[in-house]
N, C-alpha and C positions, 0 to 999 in steps of 0.2 A: 504494500500500500504506500503510495507516494504522499508524503506529508510535508507541507510547507508551513512556515511560521511567519505570522504577521507581527512584527515588533522585535526589536533587538535589545530590550532591557534585560534586567536580571532574570525574569521568568523565561523570556524567549531564549536567552543564552543557555539557561539550565536545561531546557527541553532539547535545544538544538545539539548540545554536546553528545548525549547518548545516541541521538538519531544518526549523527555523522559517523560515530564510531561503530555503528551497526549493532548497538546494544538493545534496541527496541524490536522485539520479535515481530517479524512479518512486515516491518516498515523500512522505508528508505527515505533519506532526506531529499526534499525537492526544492530547497532554497529558502531564503529569508527575504522579505521586503520590509521596508521601513517608510516613514513619512518622507524621506529624502529620495526614495526610488521614483524613477520616471514612470509615466503612464505606460510606455511600452514595456518596461520591466515588469510592471504589475500585471499586464495582460499575459505576458509570457509565463509569469509565475502561476497565474490562475490556470493556464493551459496544462502546466506540468503536474499540478496537484490533484489528488483525489480528496484529501482532507486538509483543512487549514486550521492550525492552532492560533487563535487570536490571543496575543499577549501584548497588545499595543496600548491598552488603557481605554477607559470609558470614552474619551474624546474621539477615538477613532472608530468606534463601533458603528455608528449610524452610516457614515460615508463609505467605510471600507468593507463591512461585513455584508450588507445587503447585496451589492453586486456579485459577491462570491456565491451567495445563496441562489441568486437568479441563474448563475451558470452551472448550478447543480452540485456545487461543492458543499459537503458537510463542514460545519465550522464548530470547533471546540471553543466555546466562548468562556474565556477565563475572566473577563471583565463583566461579570453578571450584574454588577451594580448599575450598568448602563440601562438595564431593563426597567429600572425604577422610573425613568423618564417616559411618560406615556407616548411622546412623539417618537422616540427611538423604538420603543416596543411596537408601536403601530407600523413603523417602517419595516421592521424585520418580520412582521406578521403577514405582510403581503405574500400572496401565494407564490411559492417558488419550489423547485425540485430539491434544493438543498435543505438540510436540517440544522437546527441549532442544538448543540449538545453542551450542557453545563456540567462540568465535572464537580465532584464533591469537594475538591480543593482541600482546604485546611481543616475540615471537620469530618466527624464520623457519626454513626448512629442515625443517619437520615432515614433508613428503612423503617425503624420502629417509630420515629417521629411522624413519618407519613402515614403509617398504619393507624397510629393513635389519633391523628387529626382526621383521617378519612372516616374513622368509625364514630367520630363525635364532632359535628359541625360547630359546636360551641367550645371546642378545646381552646386552651390558651397557650401561647408559645412565647417564651422569652429567651433572648440571647444576651448574655453579659460578656463583653469583650474587654480584656485588659491588655494594653500595649504600652510600650515605652513611650514616654511623653512626646519626644520629637516626632514620632510616627503619626500622632494625632493632633499636631498643632500646639503642643505644650500643655501645661497645667498639671494638676495632681488630684487624684481621686476621681469621682464621677464628674464627667464633663459633658455628658449628653444622655438624654432619655427621651425616646420618642418611637415612632414606627420605623419599620425597616425601610420604607420609602424615604422618610425624612433622614434616616441615617445614611442611606446611599447618596442622597443629594448633598448632605452636609460633609460627608467623608468619601468622595467618589473613588479615591485611590486606596481606601482601606476597608471598605464595607462590602466586599464581594461575598464574604461569609453570610452576612445578614441577608443579602439578596438571594443567595442560593437556598438558605433555609426558608425564606418566604416562598420561593418558587416550589419547594418540595412540600410545603405544609399549607398554611392558611392565607397566604398572600401578603403583599407588601404593606397593606394598611392595617393588618391584624397582628402581625408579629411585633412584639415590643422589644426594643433594643436599648441596652445600657452600655455606654462606652466609658471605660475608666482609663486614666493615664497614670502610669507608675514610672517615675524617673529611674528607679532601680531595676526595672524589669529587664531580664535578658532573654526571656521567651515570651511568646504571645499566647495568652490564655483565652479560650472560648468555653463558656458554660451554657449549655442548652437545657432549658426546662420546659417540659410539656405537661400540662395538667388537663387530663381527659377523663371522661367517665369510664374509660377503659383502664385507667391507672395513672400513676405519676412517674415521669421519666426524667432522668437527669444524666447528661453526658458532658464530660469535661475533657478537653484536650489542652496540652501545653506544647507548643511547637517552637522549634529552633527557627530563627529568622534567616531568610535567604541572604547570602552575602551581597552587599551592594544595593540592597533594597531600602535602606534607611529604616528598617524595622517594620516596613509596611507589608511585606510578603513572607509567608512561611515557606521554609525549604521543602516541606512535604508536598506543596501544591504542584510543583513540576512533576513529581512522581505520581501524583493522582492523574495528571494528564497522560503520562506515559502508560500507566495501567489501562486507561481508557483506550488509547491508541492500539495497544496490544489486543484488547478485547474486540475492537472493530476489525483489526487485521485478521483475527482468527475466524472471522465470519459469523461470530455469535452476535445476536441482536443485543444492543445495549440494554441494560436494565431500565425499568420504568422510573419516572421521577421519584426521587427520594431514596433510591438505592445507591449504588456506587456512582452513578451519574444521573443527572436530571436530563431527560430527553424532552425537548419542547418542540415537537412537530406542529406546524400550523399555529405558531405562537400567537396568542391574542393579547391585545393591550391590557395590562393589569389595571 
């Protein structure tokens, strides 16, 4: 499977390395494009790829992902926070042969979260994220409380976990997000709580940060993408939303 990468930041580089070294089963590297690439380079890139990993940030999603979907390319969307913007979500929702695939990224337990919320329309979902202060604009202690949509719009470079959880469970406006800043944090901590008539669920992860990301990206995110690519290359259908990957075919505006 020919895999291209959109973006050459820390996440794009982390995925590109194993691809180029032949360490991603069933996959070959089909190149990288960035904001500096010419229109011709982008067209040739799209022709070479079967799947594109978007690692360019939320600002690139609307203009760069939609054309790839229209050309029938599946896109692994790492910048899921972009979907909190109804305009962006609507643009990607336009009928196209390509699929939007959202990897689980820096969190786990999405399968049980999805099951618990699917079985109880009134379930409550909360995400508490603690990052080092400079990754969230400074401060100490709780610096934000609001919906996943508000979190994604306020922290577009650091709220992909909130967006992914929202897509897998009760939506952008129903998931409560708390963001805490800790000047002494050397890992990123995500705590997910789901209160459902089916039970109470709590999942906590503490992730090493990716080098060069300024504390904004967890190192495990790249490997979440790689696992997804290997699943696709093996010919197995991706799991449904809330499992290892959130699959969003025919995405509708949230």
